[in-house]
N, C-alpha and C positions, 0 to 999 in steps of 0.2 A: 164378474165371477159370482158364483153362488156357494155359500157355505151350508153344508148339510150335516146334521148331527143326529145320530140314532143312539139314544141313551138307554142302555140295558142295566140289569142289576149288577153285572160284573164289570163291564167296561162301556165306554162311550166311543162309538165309531164316528170318525170325522172324515168328511169328504169335501173336496173342492171341485166344482164343475166350471169349465170354461168351454164355450162353443159346443155344448151338449156332451162333452167328454170329461171323465174323471181325471184330473191332472194331479191329484194328491189324495191319499187316504192313509189314515193313521188311527191310533186308539189311545184313549186315556182311561185310567182306572176310575171306576165310579166310587166316590168316597163321600159319605154323608157328612163328614166333619169338615170338608173344605168349604171355604167361603167363596163368594162370587169373584173377588179379586184374585184368589188363588187359581180358580179355574181360568180366569181371563189371562193370567200370566202364562199358564201352561198352553192354552190355545195359541196365544201369540208366539210363544217359543217354537211350537210345532210349525206354524206358518213360516217363521223365519228360517227354521231348519231346512225347509223345502224351497227357500228362496222366494216366498210369496209376500206381496205387499198387503198388509191388512187394510189399507185404504181403498183397495180395488174391488170391493164387494158391492154389488147392486142389491143383494138380498140374502136371506138366511132362512132356514127351516129346521125345525126340531121335532122329532118324535121321541116320546119318553114313556117308559113304564115304571118310572120312579117319581111319583107325584111330589114328594117332599123336596126334590131337587130341580124340578122343572123350572120354577121361577128363578132359582139361583143360576142355572146354566143359561137361561134366557138373558138375564141381565149381564152375565159375563160376555156372551156373544155380542150384545149391543155395545158394550164397552170396547170390544176389540174391533168390530166392523163398522160401528156407527149406524147400523140399521137395526130396526126392530124385527126379530125373527117371527116367522109364522109358526104357530104351534099346531101340530096335527091333533084334531079332536072333533067333537060335535060341531056341525055347521060348516066343516071344511068340504069343499067339492073334491070328490075322488073318482066319480064315474062308476063306482061299485055299489050295487044294490045289496044292502045287508039284510039277510033273511034269518036273523037269530032272534031269540026271545026278547032281548033288550039290546038293541044296536048301540046304545050309549056305553055299554059295558065292554065293547070290543076293544082289545088292546091296540094301541096305535101301531105297534110293530107288526101285528098280524094284518092290519088293514094296508099298511104301506107295502108289505111283501106281496099281498094279493094284487094290488094295483100294478106293480112292476111285472109280476109273473103273467098276468092276463095280457098285458100290453106286449110283452116280449115273446111269450110262448103260447098264448091262446088259452081258451077254456074248452072243456073242463080241465082243471089242474089241481094238484095236491101239493101244498107247499110245506116243507119241513124246515124248521128253524132250530138248529142244534146249538143252544147256548146254555145259560144257567138252567133254564127249563128247556125241555124238548117240546115244541109246539107243532101242531098240525093244523093247517087251514085248508078248507075245501071250497072250491068255486065250481059251480055246475056249468053245464053247457050253455046256459043262458046268461052266464056272467054274474050269477047271484052268489054272494057269499053265504054258504049254507051252515058253517060252523066248523068244528074240528075236535081236537083232543089236546090235552096238556098232561105231561108226565115229567118226572124228575129228569134233569139233564144228566148226561153221561158223567161229567165231572162231579156233580153233586152226588150221584149214586156211588161213585168210587170213594169219595170223601166220607160218606155215611158208612159204607162198608168197612173202611179202614178204622174209623173211629169206634165202631161197635164190635170189631173182631180183632183182638189184641195181637194175633199171630199173622195178620195180613199186612203186608208192607204197602207203602205208597208206590205207585207205578207211573211210568210214562204212558201216555195214550198212543199206542202204536200197534199195528197188527202183527201178531206172531206168525211164523211160517205155516203153522198148522192150526186147525180149529181145536183139535184135541191137545190141550196143554200138557206138558210133561213136568212142569214144576209150578210153584205157586204164582210166580210172576206171569208166565205165559198163559196160565189158566185164567187169571184175572184179566189179562189183555184180550184173550179170546172172548170172554164174556162181554167185555166192554165194547169191542169193535165188531166182532161177528154177531154177537147177540143183538146189538143195536141195529146193524144192517138187516138182520133177519126180521126184527120187529118192523122196520120200515117196509120191507117186502110184504110181510103178512098183513099189516094194517092197510097198506094200499090195496091189496086184494079185497079186503072186506069193504073198504070205502067204495071201490069200483062196483062191487056187488050192489051197494045201496044206491049208487048213482045210476046204475044200469048201463054203464058204458066205460070204456077205457079213458084214462086221464093222463095228462103229462105230469110227471113228478119232478119237482124242483127242490133242491136242497141248498140251504144257506146256513149262515151262523159260524161262529168261531171254531166249532169242532166238526163242521160238515166235511171239510177236506179230508179228515182222517177216516170218516165212515163211508162217504159216497162211493169210493172205488170198490167197496166190497158188497154192495147191493147186487143181487142177481138180476133184478129188473133194470131196464134202462132208466137212468135218472140224469138230470142236468144239475151240475153244481155251479152256483153263481154266488160268489163271495160278496159281490157288490149289489145284490138284489135290493136291499132296503135303501141304500143310497140312491139307486136309480129310481125307486119308488118315490122317495122324497123329492127328487128333481122333477118328476112328472107331476106330483101333487102341487108343488110350488108353481109350476107353469099353468096349472088349471085355476089357480087362485090369485095370481098376481094381477094387479090392477093396471 
């Protein structure tokens, strides 16, 4: 089995692969105050919850956008599985030609998502990851990673709005029946869901203009399932995109 972890700013997605298939996926909260033993116990408990033996792992791989916790989670994984995890970073084989100003600055999550998207859906492609931040990755028809865009995530935007406007309530992220809201809650939900979907549609149009061709659009991330159905253009929602990318990168680098 292979243990794959994608560490984001809000949560850590955990996946277990066996015979090329995801047999388990779960999430842990990202917490700067936890020590490696605490993370190890939580990972072990999750594996036990799904009836998996922690002694059955041949390898592990981690992508992280939280540098202060990367070594902590790496040591925790090693304690649980007995194997030293591969960390996605400079020097790792991915098969993606990175054509940005400083390739070393490319986030591990963006690279992992691009690897999986190109392998599964082809190039050119536009990958949207809707998490703490909303990120856009662009791969051209030659398979070159061209760059992208970064903006505040949907949840972060809502939290900021609520904290700065005393009369606005906290809301659940779900689509109201109509775009034109008839009260405060449905108006905020419309802005969050339909507004984000419209941004995706519009940004993809502009990106395709720069590429000079149509591109496949792939959406992933914790909030992607709430937004993808309301895009007017054809999009592919893939919740396990980054886990799949981690599996592919591990196979490219294992000895």
